[in-house]
C-alpha positions as CSV (number, residue, x, y, z in Angstrom):
1,M,2.7,-25.0,-13.1
2,Y,6.5,-24.8,-13.3
3,Q,8.3,-28.1,-13.4
4,G,11.9,-29.4,-13.2
5,K,14.8,-27.1,-12.9
6,L,12.8,-23.9,-13.3
7,R,10.6,-25.0,-10.4
8,K,13.6,-25.5,-8.1
9,I,15.1,-22.2,-9.0
10,T,11.7,-20.4,-8.5
11,I,11.2,-22.1,-5.1
12,I,14.7,-20.9,-4.0
13,L,14.0,-17.3,-5.2
14,L,10.6,-17.3,-3.4
15,A,12.3,-18.5,-0.2
16,L,14.9,-15.8,-0.4
17,Y,12.3,-13.2,-1.1
18,T,10.2,-14.4,1.8
19,V,13.1,-14.1,4.1
20,L,13.7,-10.5,2.9
21,T,10.0,-9.7,3.5
22,F,10.2,-11.1,7.0
23,Y,13.3,-8.9,7.6
24,F,11.3,-5.8,6.7
25,L,8.3,-6.9,8.7
26,F,10.1,-7.7,11.9
27,I,13.6,-6.1,11.8
28,G,13.8,-3.3,9.2
29,F,12.7,0.3,9.5
30,N,14.2,0.4,13.0
31,R,11.5,-1.8,14.5
32,S,13.5,-2.4,17.6
33,A,12.5,1.1,18.7
34,F,9.0,-0.2,19.1
35,L,10.1,-2.4,21.9
36,Q,10.2,0.7,24.2
37,D,6.4,0.7,24.1
38,S,5.1,-2.4,26.0
39,S,1.5,-1.9,25.0
40,L,-0.2,-3.8,22.2
41,R,-0.8,-1.7,19.1
42,Y,-3.6,-2.5,16.8
43,S,-6.1,-1.0,14.5
44,L,-9.3,-3.0,13.8
45,I,-11.3,-0.3,12.0
46,P,-10.5,0.0,8.2
47,E,-9.7,3.6,7.3
48,G,-9.8,2.8,3.6
49,I,-7.3,1.5,1.0
50,P,-4.0,3.1,1.9
51,L,-2.9,3.9,-1.7
52,H,-2.9,7.6,-2.4
53,Y,-1.4,10.0,-4.9
54,P,1.6,11.9,-3.4
55,R,0.1,14.5,-1.1
56,G,1.7,17.8,0.0
57,G,5.2,16.7,-1.1
58,N,5.1,13.9,1.4
59,F,6.8,11.3,-0.9
60,Q,8.0,9.2,2.0
61,L,4.5,8.3,3.1
62,W,3.5,7.7,-0.6
63,F,6.5,5.5,-1.1
64,F,5.7,3.5,2.0
65,E,2.1,2.9,0.9
66,L,3.3,1.9,-2.6
67,G,5.8,-0.5,-1.1
68,N,3.1,-2.2,1.0
69,F,1.2,-2.8,-2.2
70,V,4.1,-3.7,-4.6
71,A,6.0,-5.9,-2.2
72,F,3.3,-8.6,-2.2
73,I,2.7,-8.8,-6.0
74,P,5.5,-11.4,-6.4
75,F,3.7,-13.8,-4.1
76,G,0.6,-13.5,-6.2
77,I,2.6,-14.3,-9.3
78,V,4.9,-17.1,-8.1
79,I,2.8,-19.2,-5.8
80,P,0.1,-20.1,-8.4
81,L,2.9,-21.0,-10.8
82,L,4.3,-23.4,-8.3
83,F,1.1,-24.8,-6.7
84,R,-2.2,-25.4,-8.5
85,C,-4.9,-23.2,-6.9
86,N,-7.8,-21.0,-8.0
87,F,-8.2,-17.4,-7.0
88,L,-10.5,-18.1,-4.0
89,R,-8.2,-20.6,-2.5
90,F,-5.1,-18.5,-3.0
91,I,-6.5,-15.3,-1.6
92,T,-8.1,-17.0,1.4
93,L,-4.7,-18.6,2.3
94,F,-2.9,-15.4,1.7
95,I,-5.3,-13.4,4.0
96,L,-4.9,-16.0,6.7
97,S,-1.1,-15.9,6.4
98,I,-0.8,-12.1,6.4
99,T,-3.2,-11.9,9.3
100,I,-1.0,-14.3,11.3
101,L,2.0,-12.1,10.5
102,E,0.2,-9.0,11.7
103,I,-0.7,-10.7,14.9
104,L,2.9,-11.8,15.4
105,Q,4.0,-8.2,14.8
106,M,1.7,-7.0,17.5
107,L,2.5,-9.7,20.1
108,S,6.3,-9.3,19.5
109,R,5.9,-5.5,20.0
110,L,7.9,-5.1,16.7
111,G,4.9,-3.5,14.9
112,S,1.2,-3.3,15.1
113,F,-1.8,-5.2,13.9
114,D,-3.3,-3.0,11.2
115,I,-6.3,-4.0,9.2
116,D,-5.4,-1.5,6.5
117,D,-2.0,-3.3,6.0
118,I,-3.9,-6.5,5.4
119,I,-6.1,-4.8,2.8
120,I,-3.2,-3.3,0.8
121,N,-1.1,-6.4,1.0
122,T,-4.0,-8.5,-0.2
123,L,-4.6,-6.1,-3.1
124,G,-1.0,-6.5,-4.2
125,A,-1.2,-10.3,-4.1
126,A,-4.4,-10.2,-6.1
127,V,-2.8,-8.1,-8.8
128,G,0.1,-10.6,-9.0
129,F,-2.3,-13.5,-9.3
130,W,-4.3,-12.0,-12.2
131,A,-1.1,-10.9,-13.9
132,Q,0.1,-14.5,-14.3
133,R,-3.4,-15.7,-15.1
134,L,-3.8,-13.2,-18.0
135,V,-0.7,-14.7,-19.7
136,H,-1.6,-18.1,-21.1
137,R,1.4,-19.0,-23.3
138,D,5.1,-19.6,-22.7
139,R,4.8,-18.9,-18.9
140,D,7.8,-21.1,-18.3
141,K,10.0,-19.3,-20.8
142,F,11.8,-15.9,-20.6
143,K,9.3,-14.2,-23.0
144,G,6.4,-15.5,-21.0
145,I,7.9,-14.3,-17.7
146,F,8.6,-10.9,-19.3
147,R,4.9,-10.7,-20.3
148,I,3.8,-11.6,-16.8
149,T,6.0,-8.9,-15.3
150,L,4.8,-6.3,-17.9
151,T,1.2,-7.3,-17.1
152,A,1.8,-6.9,-13.4
153,V,3.3,-3.4,-14.0
154,V,0.3,-2.3,-16.1
155,L,-2.2,-3.7,-13.6
156,S,-0.3,-2.0,-10.7
157,I,-0.4,1.4,-12.5
158,G,-4.1,1.0,-13.2
159,V,-5.0,-0.1,-9.7
160,T,-2.9,2.7,-8.2
161,A,-4.6,5.3,-10.5
162,I,-8.1,4.1,-9.7
163,V,-7.7,3.7,-6.0
164,G,-5.7,6.9,-5.7
165,G,-8.4,8.7,-7.7
166,I,-11.2,7.3,-5.5
167,N,-9.3,8.3,-2.3
168,N,-8.7,11.8,-3.8
169,Y,-12.4,12.3,-4.6
170,L,-13.5,11.0,-1.2
171,E,-11.1,13.3,0.7
172,K,-11.2,16.4,-1.4
173,G,-14.1,16.5,-3.8
174,G,-17.8,16.4,-4.2
175,G,-19.1,18.4,-1.2
176,E,-20.8,21.8,-1.0
177,V,-18.9,24.7,0.4
178,V,-20.5,26.5,3.4
179,A,-19.4,29.7,5.2
180,L,-18.5,29.2,8.8
181,N,-20.7,32.1,10.0
182,E,-23.8,30.3,8.6
183,L,-23.5,27.4,11.0
184,T,-25.3,27.1,14.3
185,L,-23.3,28.4,17.3
186,K,-23.4,26.1,20.3
187,D,-21.3,27.8,22.9
188,G,-19.7,31.2,23.4
189,S,-20.3,34.3,21.2
190,V,-18.7,35.7,18.1
191,L,-19.2,38.8,16.0
192,W,-18.9,38.7,12.3
193,D,-18.3,41.9,10.3
194,E,-21.5,42.1,8.2
195,A,-20.1,44.9,6.0
196,L,-17.0,42.9,5.0
197,L,-14.7,45.9,5.6
198,S,-11.4,45.8,3.8
199,F,-8.0,46.2,5.4
200,T,-4.3,46.0,4.5
201,S,-1.9,43.2,5.3
202,G,1.7,43.4,4.2
203,Q,1.0,46.7,2.4
204,K,-1.6,44.8,0.3
205,K,-5.3,45.5,0.3
206,V,-7.5,42.6,1.5
207,E,-11.1,42.5,0.4
208,P,-13.0,39.7,2.1
209,Q,-15.7,38.0,0.0
210,I,-17.5,35.7,2.4
211,N,-17.0,36.6,6.0
212,V,-14.7,38.5,8.4
213,Y,-14.0,37.8,12.1
214,S,-14.9,41.2,13.5
215,R,-12.2,43.2,15.3
216,K,-14.9,44.2,17.8
217,N,-14.6,40.7,19.4
218,T,-12.9,40.6,22.8
219,R,-9.2,40.2,23.0
220,T,-9.6,36.6,24.2
221,N,-12.5,34.7,22.8
222,E,-13.7,31.1,22.5
223,F,-16.7,29.8,20.6
224,T,-18.0,26.5,19.4
225,Y,-20.0,25.6,16.2
226,L,-22.1,22.4,15.7
227,L,-20.8,20.5,12.7
228,N,-22.8,17.2,13.1
229,G,-20.2,15.2,11.2
230,K,-21.1,16.9,7.9
231,Y,-17.8,18.5,7.0
232,T,-14.5,17.1,5.8
233,R,-12.2,20.2,5.9
234,M,-12.0,23.9,6.7
235,A,-10.1,26.6,4.9
236,G,-9.5,30.3,5.3
237,Y,-7.0,33.1,5.9
238,A,-5.7,34.9,9.0
239,T,-3.4,37.9,9.6
240,I,-2.7,40.9,11.9
241,P,-3.6,44.0,9.8
242,D,-1.0,46.7,9.1
243,D,-2.7,49.3,11.2
244,V,-2.1,47.3,14.4
245,I,1.6,46.8,13.4
246,N,1.9,50.5,12.6
247,T,0.9,51.4,16.1
248,A,4.2,49.7,17.3
249,S,2.2,46.9,18.9
250,T,4.4,44.0,20.1
251,G,1.6,41.6,20.8
252,R,1.0,38.1,19.5
253,S,-2.2,36.4,18.5
254,D,-2.7,32.7,18.8
255,I,-5.6,30.8,17.1
256,I,-6.4,27.3,18.1
257,F,-8.8,25.0,16.3
258,I,-10.3,22.1,18.4
259,A,-12.5,19.3,16.9
260,D,-14.5,17.2,19.4
261,G,-12.2,18.2,22.3
262,T,-8.9,17.6,20.5
263,E,-6.6,20.3,19.2
264,I,-6.2,19.8,15.4
265,Y,-4.4,23.0,14.3
266,S,-3.0,26.2,15.6
267,L,-1.7,29.5,14.2
268,S,0.6,32.1,15.7
269,L,0.7,35.6,14.4
270,S,3.2,38.3,15.5
271,A,2.4,42.0,15.4
272,T,6.1,42.8,15.2
273,R,6.4,41.4,11.7
274,G,5.4,43.1,8.5
275,S,3.6,40.6,6.2
276,N,2.2,37.7,8.3
277,Q,-0.8,36.6,6.3
278,L,-1.4,32.9,6.6
279,T,-3.5,30.5,4.6
280,F,-4.9,27.4,6.4
281,Q,-6.6,24.2,5.4
282,I,-7.6,21.9,8.2
283,P,-9.0,18.4,7.9
284,L,-12.2,17.9,10.0
285,N,-12.9,14.3,9.1
286,G,-16.6,14.4,10.1
287,A,-16.1,16.1,13.5
288,N,-19.3,16.9,15.4
289,E,-18.1,20.1,17.1
290,L,-15.6,22.8,16.2
291,T,-14.2,25.2,18.8
292,I,-12.1,28.2,17.9
293,K,-10.0,29.9,20.6
294,L,-8.3,33.2,20.0
295,T,-5.8,34.7,22.4
296,N,-4.2,38.2,22.0
297,D,-1.6,39.2,24.6
298,D,-1.6,42.9,23.5
299,P,-3.3,45.2,26.0
300,N,-5.4,46.6,23.2
301,P,-9.0,45.7,24.3
302,T,-10.0,44.6,20.8
303,T,-8.8,41.6,18.9
304,N,-5.6,41.9,16.9
305,A,-6.0,38.8,14.6
306,V,-8.4,38.8,11.7
307,M,-9.8,35.8,10.0
308,W,-11.7,35.9,6.7
309,D,-13.3,33.9,3.9
310,I,-13.5,30.9,6.3
311,T,-15.4,28.0,4.6
312,L,-16.1,24.4,5.3
313,T,-16.5,21.7,2.7
314,E,-19.3,19.2,3.2
315,V,-18.5,15.5,3.3
316,N,-19.6,14.0,0.0
317,K,-22.1,11.1,-0.1
318,G,-19.4,8.4,-0.5
319,Q,-17.4,9.7,2.4
320,M,-20.5,10.0,4.5
321,I,-21.4,6.3,3.9
322,I,-17.8,5.4,4.8
323,N,-18.0,7.4,8.0
324,R,-21.2,5.7,9.0
325,I,-19.7,2.3,8.4
326,K,-16.7,3.3,10.6
327,E,-19.0,4.4,13.4
328,K,-20.9,1.1,13.4
329,L,-17.6,-0.8,13.4
330,R,-16.3,1.2,16.3
331,S,-19.5,0.5,18.2
332,L,-18.8,-3.2,17.7
333,F,-15.3,-3.0,19.1
């Protein structure tokens, strides 16, 4: 443990850092805007460890997750250097403290109680604790403090890589790919072009390989497939073929995807434009039903929009276990 002058300086620095942390927890990030909502906000069901690789160029979300992890590493480093405690005692007191802060955020309407925040904050504190424990010599000297800091950086990179890799696998990898037209239709009707006829879009020839939403479907159509919680995402393509555009059509086609009664994605295609081919990837997150609704406002009695090569990726075993755990937790709350 630190003693003497070094101890006093460390306590002062810890106090200042704690005040700074409280500022971001209760004042920073425009938290006063939350006061407009008088309801209590909370999330009691863990969604996983919120520490991902940067996704889709959304570096702001990635930076926020990383900040929630890194910001609590200093507590794991400094507190055991000031007060004698083993890992179990330290982590228990830390979880209790951060839980109280989360409750205060919720009650003050300046934030929410989020179980995922508790998880990532605790992971950061644990990394800090083991960073100082792995350095045995000269911990009260500059070179020892440098070694602790370097160890914390290495451990942080390792934990981020491992957790981010696991999250990436659970969200994107591991499952079988299934064609949409192979699933069981629950409601409505839909025609699929069994011949996989080609067409042109933006003056380029399109040759479907898996399935094609037939242009013989009615102008407005709605149909529902049973997913039974087995799929994590859907992908495919959509366009209005050139032959419709070449007939001077001015219509528009809208495609809406609805999972378990909630709209999750929509596409809008205009017959007045040249190239309007769209690629879509839609998270399904273990939904039980998928409804697709197509609306074409052109008087042409057949559909304008075409979808093809629509596939669904099955939830891998790890994600399936997590989804089952979440369902059981939701039933308890």
